[in-house]
N, C-alpha and C positions, 0 to 999 in steps of 0.2 A: 917929652911926650910925643909919641908918633901919631900919625894920622888916624889910625884905628882907635887908639886910646882917646884921642880928642873927640872922635865921633861918638864913642861909647859914653864919654863924659857928658857931652852935649845932650844926647838922647836921655840919659838918666836925669840930668838936671831939669829937662823939660817935663818929665814925668813927676818929679818932686814938686815942681811949681804948681801943679794941678792936683795935688794929693796931700792929705794930712796923715801923719804917721805918729802913733803914740810912742814909738821908740825913737823918734827924731831921726829916722833914716840911718840908724847905726850900722846897717849892712853896708851902705854906700860910704859913709863917713869913716868907717874903719878900714877902708880899702878892701872890702869884701872878706875880711877876716872874722867878722862877727855876724855870720849868716845863720838863720834858722835852717833846719833840715828840710829840704824839699826835693822833689824829683819831677822832671819833665816827662810826661807820658804822651806827648803829641797833641794835647788839646791847645787850641789857640789862646784862650783867655784864662787858663788855670794851670797850676802845677799841683801835684799831690803834696800835702803838708805831712811831714814825718815827725812832727814834734809830739812829745808825750801828752801835752795838754793843748791841743790846737784850738779848742774853743775859747781859750783865753786871749786869742788874737782877734782883733776886729776884722781882719781880712779873711778869716777862716770861714768856710762854708761846708757844712756837713750834708752830704747827699749820698743816699744808698749805703750808709755805714762807712763811707770814705770821707776824709777831710781834705778839702781842696783849698788852695791859697789863691786869693784874687788880688793880691798886692801887685800892681803893675811893675814896680821896681824889682821885686823878688822874681816875678815871672821873666822879666827881661834878663836878669842875671842868670837864671837857670837855662834859658833858651839860647842866649847869645854868648855867654861866658862859660857855660857848662859847669857852673858852680852851684 
C-alpha cells in the first residue's frame, strides 16, 4: 500500500469510527466495488444521490426535488477518489 492509499484508508477509517451505516460500510469493505450511484456537484457536505429509491437510505435528504447524500464516507469517495 503506497502513502496515498494509506492516507485514504486512515481517513475513511476515522469517518467509519464516528458513524453508523445500515449497510455496514460495504462501499469501503468491497474496495469501492459496491458503491451506490452518486455525483459530486461541488457542494462541501453533500453529493447528489442517483439511486432509483434514494429515500430508502438513511443518509438521503430530499431538497427541492433533488436527493442528496449526506454519508461522509460516500462523499469522501466521490470527492477524493472520483468514484
